[in-house]
All heavy atoms as TSV, in Angstrom:
chain	resi	resn	atom	element	x	y	z
A	1	MET	N	N	98.691	98.366	120.000
A	1	MET	CA	C	99.055	97.068	120.516
A	1	MET	C	C	99.767	97.266	121.853
A	1	MET	O	O	100.589	98.169	122.001
A	1	MET	CB	C	100.005	96.373	119.557
A	1	MET	CG	C	99.452	96.125	118.142
A	1	MET	SD	S	97.996	95.099	118.102
A	1	MET	CE	C	98.643	93.537	118.559
A	2	PRO	N	N	99.483	96.408	122.798
A	2	PRO	CA	C	100.221	96.488	124.065
A	2	PRO	C	C	101.694	96.102	123.839
A	2	PRO	O	O	102.002	95.294	122.973
A	2	PRO	CB	C	99.505	95.475	124.949
A	2	PRO	CG	C	98.743	94.605	124.043
A	2	PRO	CD	C	98.478	95.379	122.783
A	3	LEU	N	N	102.563	96.684	124.625
A	3	LEU	CA	C	103.986	96.430	124.486
A	3	LEU	C	C	104.312	94.939	124.611
A	3	LEU	O	O	105.186	94.427	123.909
A	3	LEU	CB	C	104.758	97.230	125.535
A	3	LEU	CG	C	106.277	97.191	125.434
A	3	LEU	CD1	C	106.754	97.656	124.053
A	3	LEU	CD2	C	106.900	98.037	126.515
A	4	ALA	N	N	103.591	94.213	125.427
A	4	ALA	CA	C	103.835	92.776	125.619
A	4	ALA	C	C	103.654	91.989	124.310
A	4	ALA	O	O	104.238	90.921	124.159
A	4	ALA	CB	C	102.918	92.227	126.695
A	5	TYR	N	N	102.894	92.519	123.385
A	5	TYR	CA	C	102.692	91.861	122.080
A	5	TYR	C	C	104.039	91.604	121.395
A	5	TYR	O	O	104.226	90.618	120.697
A	5	TYR	CB	C	101.793	92.727	121.211
A	5	TYR	CG	C	101.623	92.214	119.809
A	5	TYR	CD1	C	100.666	91.241	119.515
A	5	TYR	CD2	C	102.400	92.710	118.762
A	5	TYR	CE1	C	100.489	90.774	118.229
A	5	TYR	CE2	C	102.237	92.246	117.467
A	5	TYR	CZ	C	101.281	91.272	117.214
A	5	TYR	OH	O	101.115	90.819	115.942
A	6	TYR	N	N	104.987	92.511	121.588
A	6	TYR	CA	C	106.275	92.428	120.913
A	6	TYR	C	C	107.303	91.594	121.661
A	6	TYR	O	O	108.449	91.469	121.223
A	6	TYR	CB	C	106.816	93.832	120.662
A	6	TYR	CG	C	105.880	94.646	119.788
A	6	TYR	CD1	C	104.982	95.546	120.358
A	6	TYR	CD2	C	105.869	94.479	118.415
A	6	TYR	CE1	C	104.117	96.274	119.568
A	6	TYR	CE2	C	104.998	95.198	117.615
A	6	TYR	CZ	C	104.134	96.093	118.197
A	6	TYR	OH	O	103.270	96.801	117.402
A	7	ASP	N	N	106.918	91.002	122.780
A	7	ASP	CA	C	107.843	90.182	123.551
A	7	ASP	C	C	108.077	88.811	122.943
A	7	ASP	O	O	109.037	88.139	123.283
A	7	ASP	CB	C	107.325	90.001	124.987
A	7	ASP	CG	C	107.442	91.271	125.810
A	7	ASP	OD1	O	108.230	92.156	125.433
A	7	ASP	OD2	O	106.732	91.366	126.830
A	8	HIS	N	N	107.200	88.380	122.052
A	8	HIS	CA	C	107.281	87.029	121.499
A	8	HIS	C	C	107.212	87.086	119.973
A	8	HIS	O	O	106.452	87.874	119.409
A	8	HIS	CB	C	106.149	86.158	122.024
A	8	HIS	CG	C	106.091	86.114	123.522
A	8	HIS	ND1	N	106.953	85.355	124.266
A	8	HIS	CD2	C	105.291	86.743	124.401
A	8	HIS	CE1	C	106.687	85.528	125.546
A	8	HIS	NE2	N	105.688	86.361	125.650
A	9	LEU	N	N	107.999	86.248	119.343
A	9	LEU	CA	C	107.952	86.153	117.896
A	9	LEU	C	C	106.715	85.350	117.483
A	9	LEU	O	O	106.315	84.411	118.183
A	9	LEU	CB	C	109.203	85.450	117.363
A	9	LEU	CG	C	110.519	86.201	117.562
A	9	LEU	CD1	C	111.683	85.328	117.125
A	9	LEU	CD2	C	110.502	87.503	116.777
A	10	PRO	N	N	106.122	85.674	116.349
A	10	PRO	CA	C	104.990	84.872	115.880
A	10	PRO	C	C	105.487	83.489	115.449
A	10	PRO	O	O	106.679	83.320	115.145
A	10	PRO	CB	C	104.454	85.656	114.675
A	10	PRO	CG	C	105.596	86.506	114.232
A	10	PRO	CD	C	106.426	86.779	115.454
A	11	PRO	N	N	104.605	82.506	115.407
A	11	PRO	CA	C	105.031	81.162	114.976
A	11	PRO	C	C	105.517	81.194	113.526
A	11	PRO	O	O	104.986	81.936	112.705
A	11	PRO	CB	C	103.789	80.302	115.144
A	11	PRO	CG	C	102.650	81.252	115.292
A	11	PRO	CD	C	103.198	82.567	115.729
A	12	GLU	N	N	106.533	80.389	113.235
A	12	GLU	CA	C	107.078	80.332	111.881
A	12	GLU	C	C	106.274	79.341	111.048
A	12	GLU	O	O	106.035	78.219	111.480
A	12	GLU	CB	C	108.537	79.863	111.914
A	12	GLU	CG	C	109.454	80.787	112.628
A	12	GLU	CD	C	110.876	80.249	112.713
A	12	GLU	OE1	O	111.157	79.139	112.206
A	12	GLU	OE2	O	111.715	80.941	113.295
A	13	PRO	N	N	105.855	79.751	109.837
A	13	PRO	CA	C	105.201	78.791	108.957
A	13	PRO	C	C	106.178	77.656	108.603
A	13	PRO	O	O	107.365	77.902	108.406
A	13	PRO	CB	C	104.854	79.603	107.711
A	13	PRO	CG	C	104.884	81.030	108.165
A	13	PRO	CD	C	105.897	81.072	109.270
A	14	GLN	N	N	105.675	76.443	108.540
A	14	GLN	CA	C	106.512	75.284	108.272
A	14	GLN	C	C	107.210	75.434	106.918
A	14	GLN	O	O	106.596	75.767	105.905
A	14	GLN	CB	C	105.680	74.019	108.290
A	14	GLN	CG	C	106.486	72.768	108.126
A	14	GLN	CD	C	105.633	71.515	108.260
A	14	GLN	OE1	O	104.406	71.585	108.364
A	14	GLN	NE2	N	106.265	70.371	108.255
A	15	GLY	N	N	108.531	75.222	106.915
A	15	GLY	CA	C	109.318	75.204	105.697
A	15	GLY	C	C	109.757	76.554	105.147
A	15	GLY	O	O	110.462	76.613	104.158
A	16	TRP	N	N	109.378	77.651	105.796
A	16	TRP	CA	C	109.694	78.947	105.206
A	16	TRP	C	C	111.190	79.252	105.215
A	16	TRP	O	O	111.690	79.971	104.363
A	16	TRP	CB	C	108.911	80.073	105.867
A	16	TRP	CG	C	109.485	80.576	107.153
A	16	TRP	CD1	C	109.254	80.076	108.399
A	16	TRP	CD2	C	110.400	81.654	107.344
A	16	TRP	NE1	N	109.958	80.783	109.332
A	16	TRP	CE2	C	110.657	81.761	108.710
A	16	TRP	CE3	C	111.022	82.556	106.482
A	16	TRP	CZ2	C	111.532	82.712	109.244
A	16	TRP	CZ3	C	111.872	83.507	107.014
A	16	TRP	CH2	C	112.121	83.582	108.380
A	17	THR	N	N	111.940	78.669	106.128
A	17	THR	CA	C	113.388	78.952	106.203
A	17	THR	C	C	114.190	78.156	105.186
A	17	THR	O	O	115.389	78.365	105.064
A	17	THR	CB	C	113.930	78.693	107.614
A	17	THR	OG1	O	113.705	77.313	107.953
A	17	THR	CG2	C	113.290	79.586	108.644
A	18	THR	N	N	113.563	77.261	104.456
A	18	THR	CA	C	114.292	76.465	103.466
A	18	THR	C	C	114.337	77.145	102.100
A	18	THR	O	O	115.007	76.663	101.203
A	18	THR	CB	C	113.654	75.072	103.316
A	18	THR	OG1	O	112.306	75.221	102.863
A	18	THR	CG2	C	113.679	74.307	104.624
A	19	ARG	N	N	113.663	78.241	101.944
A	19	ARG	CA	C	113.666	78.953	100.664
A	19	ARG	C	C	114.861	79.902	100.592
A	19	ARG	O	O	115.410	80.309	101.598
A	19	ARG	CB	C	112.367	79.735	100.502
A	19	ARG	CG	C	111.163	78.819	100.613
A	19	ARG	CD	C	109.906	79.550	100.336
A	19	ARG	NE	N	108.817	78.637	100.642
A	19	ARG	CZ	C	107.987	78.172	99.755
A	19	ARG	NH1	N	108.097	78.527	98.508
A	19	ARG	NH2	N	107.011	77.352	100.108
A	20	SER	N	N	115.244	80.236	99.360
A	20	SER	CA	C	116.327	81.202	99.193
A	20	SER	C	C	115.947	82.517	99.848
A	20	SER	O	O	114.841	83.018	99.641
A	20	SER	CB	C	116.592	81.431	97.704
A	20	SER	OG	O	117.027	80.249	97.099
A	21	ALA	N	N	116.838	83.038	100.643
A	21	ALA	CA	C	116.561	84.277	101.354
A	21	ALA	C	C	117.858	85.004	101.659
A	21	ALA	O	O	118.938	84.401	101.631
A	21	ALA	CB	C	115.811	83.996	102.661
A	22	GLY	N	N	117.751	86.260	101.922
A	22	GLY	CA	C	118.878	87.075	102.335
A	22	GLY	C	C	118.365	88.152	103.281
A	22	GLY	O	O	117.152	88.314	103.451
A	23	TYR	N	N	119.270	88.879	103.885
A	23	TYR	CA	C	118.889	89.882	104.875
A	23	TYR	C	C	119.756	91.122	104.678
A	23	TYR	O	O	120.981	91.058	104.798
A	23	TYR	CB	C	119.080	89.309	106.274
A	23	TYR	CG	C	118.443	90.110	107.378
A	23	TYR	CD1	C	117.154	89.830	107.801
A	23	TYR	CD2	C	119.131	91.147	108.005
A	23	TYR	CE1	C	116.563	90.544	108.830
A	23	TYR	CE2	C	118.560	91.863	109.022
A	23	TYR	CZ	C	117.266	91.570	109.436
A	23	TYR	OH	O	116.703	92.273	110.449
A	24	ILE	N	N	119.127	92.211	104.319
A	24	ILE	CA	C	119.819	93.493	104.194
A	24	ILE	C	C	119.343	94.353	105.358
A	24	ILE	O	O	118.134	94.558	105.530
A	24	ILE	CB	C	119.504	94.170	102.851
A	24	ILE	CG1	C	119.980	93.273	101.702
A	24	ILE	CG2	C	120.144	95.558	102.775
A	24	ILE	CD1	C	119.540	93.717	100.342
A	25	TRP	N	N	120.272	94.801	106.153
A	25	TRP	CA	C	119.907	95.565	107.345
A	25	TRP	C	C	120.571	96.919	107.319
A	25	TRP	O	O	121.641	97.101	106.756
A	25	TRP	CB	C	120.231	94.790	108.612
A	25	TRP	CG	C	121.658	94.383	108.809
A	25	TRP	CD1	C	122.347	93.426	108.132
A	25	TRP	CD2	C	122.554	94.906	109.764
A	25	TRP	NE1	N	123.621	93.331	108.605
A	25	TRP	CE2	C	123.788	94.225	109.623
A	25	TRP	CE3	C	122.448	95.886	110.751
A	25	TRP	CZ2	C	124.895	94.503	110.408
A	25	TRP	CZ3	C	123.554	96.148	111.537
A	25	TRP	CH2	C	124.743	95.465	111.354
A	26	PHE	N	N	119.871	97.887	107.930
A	26	PHE	CA	C	120.290	99.279	107.861
A	26	PHE	C	C	120.995	99.766	109.119
A	26	PHE	O	O	121.978	100.478	109.043
A	26	PHE	CB	C	119.099	100.188	107.573
A	26	PHE	CG	C	118.305	99.778	106.340
A	26	PHE	CD1	C	116.942	99.648	106.398
A	26	PHE	CD2	C	118.946	99.509	105.160
A	26	PHE	CE1	C	116.215	99.276	105.286
A	26	PHE	CE2	C	118.228	99.128	104.026
A	26	PHE	CZ	C	116.857	99.015	104.100
A	27	ASP	N	N	120.474	99.452	110.275
A	27	ASP	CA	C	121.024	99.984	111.516
A	27	ASP	C	C	120.519	99.149	112.683
A	27	ASP	O	O	119.700	98.251	112.496
A	27	ASP	CB	C	120.579	101.445	111.683
A	27	ASP	CG	C	121.444	102.255	112.641
A	27	ASP	OD1	O	122.449	101.701	113.164
A	27	ASP	OD2	O	121.138	103.431	112.878
A	28	ARG	N	N	121.025	99.428	113.880
A	28	ARG	CA	C	120.525	98.756	115.073
A	28	ARG	C	C	119.052	99.051	115.205
A	28	ARG	O	O	118.650	100.136	114.816
A	28	ARG	CB	C	121.302	99.236	116.295
A	28	ARG	CG	C	122.744	98.804	116.268
A	28	ARG	CD	C	123.530	99.344	117.391
A	28	ARG	NE	N	122.769	99.349	118.649
A	28	ARG	CZ	C	123.218	99.834	119.778
A	28	ARG	NH1	N	124.391	100.331	119.861
A	28	ARG	NH2	N	122.466	99.818	120.851
A	29	PRO	N	N	118.201	98.229	115.654
A	29	PRO	CA	C	118.421	96.918	116.224
A	29	PRO	C	C	118.377	95.772	115.225
A	29	PRO	O	O	118.280	94.619	115.602
A	29	PRO	CB	C	117.257	96.795	117.223
A	29	PRO	CG	C	116.154	97.495	116.521
A	29	PRO	CD	C	116.814	98.657	115.801
A	30	TYR	N	N	118.454	96.070	113.943
A	30	TYR	CA	C	118.358	95.025	112.920
A	30	TYR	C	C	119.592	94.149	112.863
A	30	TYR	O	O	119.602	93.138	112.164
A	30	TYR	CB	C	118.057	95.651	111.555
A	30	TYR	CG	C	116.788	96.460	111.615
A	30	TYR	CD1	C	116.835	97.853	111.679
A	30	TYR	CD2	C	115.566	95.830	111.680
A	30	TYR	CE1	C	115.674	98.582	111.759
A	30	TYR	CE2	C	114.392	96.549	111.779
A	30	TYR	CZ	C	114.460	97.936	111.804
A	30	TYR	OH	O	113.300	98.654	111.910
A	31	ASP	N	N	120.633	94.496	113.595
A	31	ASP	CA	C	121.813	93.638	113.667
A	31	ASP	C	C	121.464	92.286	114.299
A	31	ASP	O	O	122.061	91.267	113.955
A	31	ASP	CB	C	122.961	94.315	114.406
A	31	ASP	CG	C	122.584	94.869	115.782
A	31	ASP	OD1	O	121.377	94.952	116.092
A	31	ASP	OD2	O	123.507	95.225	116.527
A	32	LYS	N	N	120.465	92.267	115.169
A	32	LYS	CA	C	120.033	90.993	115.766
A	32	LYS	C	C	119.393	90.101	114.691
A	32	LYS	O	O	119.620	88.900	114.668
A	32	LYS	CB	C	119.055	91.232	116.903
A	32	LYS	CG	C	119.698	91.910	118.100
A	32	LYS	CD	C	118.693	92.185	119.186
A	32	LYS	CE	C	119.349	92.947	120.333
A	32	LYS	NZ	N	118.379	93.315	121.371
A	33	GLY	N	N	118.601	90.688	113.836
A	33	GLY	CA	C	118.013	89.939	112.724
A	33	GLY	C	C	119.079	89.432	111.778
A	33	GLY	O	O	118.986	88.318	111.259
A	34	ALA	N	N	120.087	90.247	111.540
A	34	ALA	CA	C	121.195	89.821	110.681
A	34	ALA	C	C	121.935	88.638	111.292
A	34	ALA	O	O	122.324	87.707	110.579
A	34	ALA	CB	C	122.160	90.989	110.438
A	35	ALA	N	N	122.108	88.646	112.593
A	35	ALA	CA	C	122.765	87.518	113.251
A	35	ALA	C	C	121.933	86.242	113.115
A	35	ALA	O	O	122.486	85.170	112.856
A	35	ALA	CB	C	123.011	87.839	114.728
A	36	GLN	N	N	120.620	86.365	113.241
A	36	GLN	CA	C	119.755	85.194	113.058
A	36	GLN	C	C	119.799	84.707	111.617
A	36	GLN	O	O	119.818	83.495	111.375
A	36	GLN	CB	C	118.314	85.547	113.440
A	36	GLN	CG	C	118.124	85.785	114.915
A	36	GLN	CD	C	116.716	86.268	115.245
A	36	GLN	OE1	O	115.910	86.557	114.374
A	36	GLN	NE2	N	116.435	86.357	116.545
A	37	ALA	N	N	119.832	85.623	110.674
A	37	ALA	CA	C	119.918	85.235	109.265
A	37	ALA	C	C	121.235	84.501	108.986
A	37	ALA	O	O	121.249	83.499	108.261
A	37	ALA	CB	C	119.813	86.485	108.385
A	38	THR	N	N	122.305	84.978	109.568
A	38	THR	CA	C	123.608	84.327	109.398
A	38	THR	C	C	123.559	82.914	109.949
A	38	THR	O	O	124.077	81.972	109.318
A	38	THR	CB	C	124.708	85.142	110.083
A	38	THR	OG1	O	124.774	86.433	109.466
A	38	THR	CG2	C	126.064	84.463	109.958
A	39	LEU	N	N	122.934	82.716	111.105
A	39	LEU	CA	C	122.810	81.392	111.692
A	39	LEU	C	C	122.005	80.453	110.783
A	39	LEU	O	O	122.228	79.246	110.776
A	39	LEU	CB	C	122.147	81.457	113.068
A	39	LEU	CG	C	123.003	82.056	114.179
A	39	LEU	CD1	C	122.178	82.208	115.451
A	39	LEU	CD2	C	124.228	81.187	114.434
A	40	ARG	N	N	121.093	81.012	110.001
A	40	ARG	CA	C	120.295	80.205	109.071
A	40	ARG	C	C	121.029	79.966	107.759
A	40	ARG	O	O	120.524	79.292	106.866
A	40	ARG	CB	C	118.964	80.902	108.792
A	40	ARG	CG	C	118.031	80.874	109.959
A	40	ARG	CD	C	116.657	81.388	109.552
A	40	ARG	NE	N	115.696	81.047	110.566
A	40	ARG	CZ	C	115.085	81.938	111.348
A	40	ARG	NH1	N	115.328	83.228	111.194
A	40	ARG	NH2	N	114.229	81.545	112.255
A	41	GLY	N	N	122.215	80.567	107.620
A	41	GLY	CA	C	122.984	80.392	106.409
A	41	GLY	C	C	122.611	81.342	105.285
A	41	GLY	O	O	123.008	81.150	104.144
A	42	TRP	N	N	121.846	82.374	105.603
A	42	TRP	CA	C	121.467	83.335	104.585
A	42	TRP	C	C	122.574	84.363	104.387
A	42	TRP	O	O	123.258	84.748	105.343
A	42	TRP	CB	C	120.215	84.102	105.004
A	42	TRP	CG	C	118.993	83.276	105.227
A	42	TRP	CD1	C	118.814	81.953	104.949
A	42	TRP	CD2	C	117.783	83.719	105.793
A	42	TRP	NE1	N	117.555	81.567	105.297
A	42	TRP	CE2	C	116.896	82.626	105.831
A	42	TRP	CE3	C	117.352	84.949	106.292
A	42	TRP	CZ2	C	115.592	82.742	106.321
A	42	TRP	CZ3	C	116.065	85.035	106.786
A	42	TRP	CH2	C	115.202	83.951	106.813
A	43	PRO	N	N	122.749	84.866	103.173
A	43	PRO	CA	C	123.672	85.982	102.984
A	43	PRO	C	C	123.103	87.235	103.631
A	43	PRO	O	O	121.873	87.420	103.676
A	43	PRO	CB	C	123.754	86.127	101.464
A	43	PRO	CG	C	122.498	85.526	100.936
A	43	PRO	CD	C	122.117	84.445	101.923
A	44	THR	N	N	123.963	88.060	104.183
A	44	THR	CA	C	123.534	89.305	104.797
A	44	THR	C	C	124.387	90.435	104.242
A	44	THR	O	O	125.525	90.235	103.812
A	44	THR	CB	C	123.649	89.275	106.336
A	44	THR	OG1	O	125.013	89.123	106.685
A	44	THR	CG2	C	122.818	88.172	106.943
A	45	ALA	N	N	123.807	91.620	104.268
A	45	ALA	CA	C	124.545	92.821	103.853
A	45	ALA	C	C	124.102	93.963	104.736
A	45	ALA	O	O	122.915	94.113	105.030
A	45	ALA	CB	C	124.273	93.140	102.396
A	46	HIS	N	N	125.062	94.770	105.145
A	46	HIS	CA	C	124.760	95.955	105.958
A	46	HIS	C	C	124.826	97.167	105.036
A	46	HIS	O	O	125.827	97.397	104.361
A	46	HIS	CB	C	125.736	96.109	107.104
A	46	HIS	CG	C	125.484	97.325	107.913
A	46	HIS	ND1	N	126.394	98.349	108.020
A	46	HIS	CD2	C	124.402	97.710	108.656
A	46	HIS	CE1	C	125.894	99.297	108.790
A	46	HIS	NE2	N	124.694	98.933	109.181
A	47	LEU	N	N	123.753	97.914	105.007
A	47	LEU	CA	C	123.683	99.166	104.246
A	47	LEU	C	C	123.376	100.251	105.266
A	47	LEU	O	O	122.262	100.301	105.801
A	47	LEU	CB	C	122.581	99.070	103.193
A	47	LEU	CG	C	122.351	100.267	102.293
A	47	LEU	CD1	C	123.608	100.565	101.458
A	47	LEU	CD2	C	121.180	100.007	101.361
A	48	ALA	N	N	124.370	101.064	105.581
A	48	ALA	CA	C	124.185	102.079	106.622
A	48	ALA	C	C	123.015	102.990	106.271
A	48	ALA	O	O	122.961	103.547	105.169
A	48	ALA	CB	C	125.454	102.888	106.793
A	49	GLY	N	N	122.069	103.089	107.178
A	49	GLY	CA	C	120.909	103.918	106.944
A	49	GLY	C	C	119.992	103.906	108.152
A	49	GLY	O	O	120.367	103.469	109.222
A	50	ASN	N	N	118.753	104.376	107.930
A	50	ASN	CA	C	117.805	104.445	109.020
A	50	ASN	C	C	116.683	103.437	108.804
A	50	ASN	O	O	116.700	102.684	107.836
A	50	ASN	CB	C	117.251	105.862	109.150
A	50	ASN	CG	C	116.588	106.342	107.861
A	50	ASN	OD1	O	115.988	105.553	107.142
A	50	ASN	ND2	N	116.724	107.623	107.563
A	51	HIS	N	N	115.702	103.445	109.681
A	51	HIS	CA	C	114.614	102.479	109.657
A	51	HIS	C	C	113.893	102.440	108.301
A	51	HIS	O	O	113.549	101.378	107.802
A	51	HIS	CB	C	113.622	102.813	110.776
A	51	HIS	CG	C	112.382	101.979	110.774
A	51	HIS	ND1	N	112.408	100.638	111.059
A	51	HIS	CD2	C	111.108	102.286	110.475
A	51	HIS	CE1	C	111.183	100.148	110.962
A	51	HIS	NE2	N	110.365	101.129	110.621
A	52	LEU	N	N	113.678	103.575	107.710
A	52	LEU	CA	C	112.962	103.652	106.428
A	52	LEU	C	C	113.914	104.011	105.287
A	52	LEU	O	O	113.560	104.753	104.367
A	52	LEU	CB	C	111.821	104.665	106.533
A	52	LEU	CG	C	110.740	104.322	107.548
A	52	LEU	CD1	C	109.722	105.446	107.666
A	52	LEU	CD2	C	110.056	103.020	107.169
A	53	HIS	N	N	115.091	103.436	105.302
A	53	HIS	CA	C	116.100	103.779	104.309
A	53	HIS	C	C	115.648	103.465	102.884
A	53	HIS	O	O	116.056	104.126	101.934
A	53	HIS	CB	C	117.417	103.048	104.618
A	53	HIS	CG	C	118.592	103.658	103.948
A	53	HIS	ND1	N	119.003	104.954	104.195
A	53	HIS	CD2	C	119.449	103.168	103.018
A	53	HIS	CE1	C	120.064	105.229	103.466
A	53	HIS	NE2	N	120.354	104.160	102.740
A	54	MET	N	N	114.757	102.495	102.723
A	54	MET	CA	C	114.258	102.173	101.394
A	54	MET	C	C	113.447	103.322	100.810
A	54	MET	O	O	113.280	103.408	99.603
A	54	MET	CB	C	113.459	100.866	101.397
A	54	MET	CG	C	112.138	100.945	102.127
A	54	MET	SD	S	112.318	101.123	103.892
A	54	MET	CE	C	112.161	99.486	104.455
A	55	LEU	N	N	112.981	104.230	101.657
A	55	LEU	CA	C	112.255	105.408	101.194
A	55	LEU	C	C	113.170	106.610	100.994
A	55	LEU	O	O	112.925	107.431	100.114
A	55	LEU	CB	C	111.150	105.789	102.188
A	55	LEU	CG	C	110.090	104.720	102.438
A	55	LEU	CD1	C	109.105	105.188	103.490
A	55	LEU	CD2	C	109.368	104.341	101.158
A	56	THR	N	N	114.228	106.701	101.781
A	56	THR	CA	C	115.115	107.856	101.682
A	56	THR	C	C	116.233	107.647	100.674
A	56	THR	O	O	116.787	108.610	100.166
A	56	THR	CB	C	115.720	108.214	103.049
A	56	THR	OG1	O	116.474	107.102	103.543
A	56	THR	CG2	C	114.651	108.584	104.053
A	57	ASP	N	N	116.560	106.389	100.374
A	57	ASP	CA	C	117.596	106.097	99.370
A	57	ASP	C	C	117.216	104.826	98.608
A	57	ASP	O	O	117.897	103.788	98.693
A	57	ASP	CB	C	118.962	105.940	100.040
A	57	ASP	CG	C	120.113	105.983	99.053
A	57	ASP	OD1	O	119.872	106.058	97.837
A	57	ASP	OD2	O	121.275	105.940	99.514
A	58	PRO	N	N	116.110	104.876	97.850
A	58	PRO	CA	C	115.631	103.666	97.177
A	58	PRO	C	C	116.626	103.080	96.186
A	58	PRO	O	O	116.695	101.861	96.022
A	58	PRO	CB	C	114.331	104.105	96.497
A	58	PRO	CG	C	114.424	105.587	96.408
A	58	PRO	CD	C	115.267	106.030	97.559
A	59	HIS	N	N	117.416	103.922	95.550
A	59	HIS	CA	C	118.391	103.402	94.583
A	59	HIS	C	C	119.432	102.500	95.277
A	59	HIS	O	O	119.740	101.405	94.791
A	59	HIS	CB	C	119.077	104.557	93.837
A	59	HIS	CG	C	120.089	104.085	92.863
A	59	HIS	ND1	N	119.747	103.458	91.678
A	59	HIS	CD2	C	121.445	104.113	92.884
A	59	HIS	CE1	C	120.841	103.137	91.014
A	59	HIS	NE2	N	121.884	103.521	91.723
A	60	ALA	N	N	119.963	102.947	96.399
A	60	ALA	CA	C	120.961	102.158	97.113
A	60	ALA	C	C	120.374	100.843	97.607
A	60	ALA	O	O	121.021	99.797	97.540
A	60	ALA	CB	C	121.553	102.962	98.272
A	61	VAL	N	N	119.148	100.906	98.107
A	61	VAL	CA	C	118.504	99.690	98.606
A	61	VAL	C	C	118.228	98.717	97.465
A	61	VAL	O	O	118.501	97.531	97.572
A	61	VAL	CB	C	117.224	100.023	99.403
A	61	VAL	CG1	C	116.497	98.761	99.811
A	61	VAL	CG2	C	117.574	100.866	100.630
A	62	ALA	N	N	117.686	99.237	96.358
A	62	ALA	CA	C	117.426	98.388	95.209
A	62	ALA	C	C	118.711	97.759	94.677
A	62	ALA	O	O	118.728	96.579	94.308
A	62	ALA	CB	C	116.728	99.186	94.112
A	63	THR	N	N	119.789	98.520	94.664
A	63	THR	CA	C	121.076	97.980	94.212
A	63	THR	C	C	121.537	96.867	95.139
A	63	THR	O	O	122.007	95.824	94.668
A	63	THR	CB	C	122.120	99.115	94.154
A	63	THR	OG1	O	121.678	100.087	93.197
A	63	THR	CG2	C	123.481	98.585	93.746
A	64	ALA	N	N	121.392	97.056	96.449
A	64	ALA	CA	C	121.784	96.011	97.405
A	64	ALA	C	C	120.953	94.752	97.221
A	64	ALA	O	O	121.471	93.625	97.265
A	64	ALA	CB	C	121.672	96.536	98.830
A	65	VAL	N	N	119.644	94.925	96.990
A	65	VAL	CA	C	118.767	93.769	96.768
A	65	VAL	C	C	119.170	93.047	95.484
A	65	VAL	O	O	119.288	91.808	95.453
A	65	VAL	CB	C	117.288	94.200	96.722
A	65	VAL	CG1	C	116.394	93.078	96.243
A	65	VAL	CG2	C	116.828	94.698	98.083
A	66	MET	N	N	119.398	93.788	94.427
A	66	MET	CA	C	119.780	93.182	93.150
A	66	MET	C	C	121.129	92.475	93.238
A	66	MET	O	O	121.315	91.401	92.671
A	66	MET	CB	C	119.763	94.215	92.033
A	66	MET	CG	C	118.385	94.755	91.727
A	66	MET	SD	S	117.178	93.480	91.288
A	66	MET	CE	C	117.846	92.911	89.748
A	67	ASP	N	N	122.069	93.082	93.939
A	67	ASP	CA	C	123.381	92.447	94.139
A	67	ASP	C	C	123.228	91.111	94.864
A	67	ASP	O	O	123.824	90.111	94.493
A	67	ASP	CB	C	124.317	93.361	94.920
A	67	ASP	CG	C	124.822	94.545	94.119
A	67	ASP	OD1	O	124.640	94.548	92.864
A	67	ASP	OD2	O	125.381	95.463	94.719
A	68	MET	N	N	122.399	91.107	95.904
A	68	MET	CA	C	122.206	89.873	96.659
A	68	MET	C	C	121.446	88.843	95.819
A	68	MET	O	O	121.797	87.673	95.800
A	68	MET	CB	C	121.470	90.149	97.961
A	68	MET	CG	C	121.390	88.937	98.868
A	68	MET	SD	S	120.717	89.332	100.485
A	68	MET	CE	C	122.096	90.201	101.227
A	69	ALA	N	N	120.424	89.289	95.100
A	69	ALA	CA	C	119.612	88.370	94.288
A	69	ALA	C	C	120.405	87.811	93.124
A	69	ALA	O	O	120.105	86.702	92.649
A	69	ALA	CB	C	118.373	89.095	93.787
A	70	SER	N	N	121.419	88.510	92.666
A	70	SER	CA	C	122.190	88.003	91.514
A	70	SER	C	C	122.898	86.702	91.833
A	70	SER	O	O	123.205	85.919	90.922
A	70	SER	CB	C	123.205	89.057	91.051
A	70	SER	OG	O	124.237	89.223	92.017
A	71	ASP	N	N	123.093	86.421	93.095
A	71	ASP	CA	C	123.687	85.143	93.503
A	71	ASP	C	C	122.767	83.967	93.197
A	71	ASP	O	O	123.222	82.830	93.082
A	71	ASP	CB	C	124.037	85.138	94.981
A	71	ASP	CG	C	125.167	86.108	95.317
A	71	ASP	OD1	O	125.918	86.490	94.395
A	71	ASP	OD2	O	125.284	86.492	96.488
A	72	TRP	N	N	121.460	84.239	93.096
A	72	TRP	CA	C	120.483	83.168	92.848
A	72	TRP	C	C	120.088	83.074	91.389
A	72	TRP	O	O	119.415	82.137	90.993
A	72	TRP	CB	C	119.218	83.362	93.689
A	72	TRP	CG	C	119.494	83.294	95.162
A	72	TRP	CD1	C	120.102	82.278	95.824
A	72	TRP	CD2	C	119.185	84.270	96.132
A	72	TRP	NE1	N	120.171	82.569	97.167
A	72	TRP	CE2	C	119.619	83.787	97.382
A	72	TRP	CE3	C	118.575	85.530	96.085
A	72	TRP	CZ2	C	119.471	84.510	98.558
A	72	TRP	CZ3	C	118.428	86.228	97.264
A	72	TRP	CH2	C	118.862	85.727	98.492
A	73	LEU	N	N	120.434	84.075	90.603
A	73	LEU	CA	C	120.016	84.092	89.196
A	73	LEU	C	C	120.998	83.354	88.308
A	73	LEU	O	O	122.104	83.188	88.532
A	73	LEU	CB	C	119.846	85.523	88.712
A	73	LEU	CG	C	118.829	86.345	89.504
A	73	LEU	CD1	C	118.815	87.791	88.993
A	73	LEU	CD2	C	117.439	85.751	89.391
């Protein structure tokens, strides 16, 4: 893909931001996504790690997801 492809966000499907959601982020540059999630009122959690942290520490990531999801259960 040409680099310019990443200059613009894809269009948002109608109504997708009204569903229960959360944002677990590992490291920069995902802090920008966390800030956007916070503006949408979503819960966020920072789990220090790398881009593929769900592969290098799946237990910690699954625990973070379950902790966040428990708020909706």
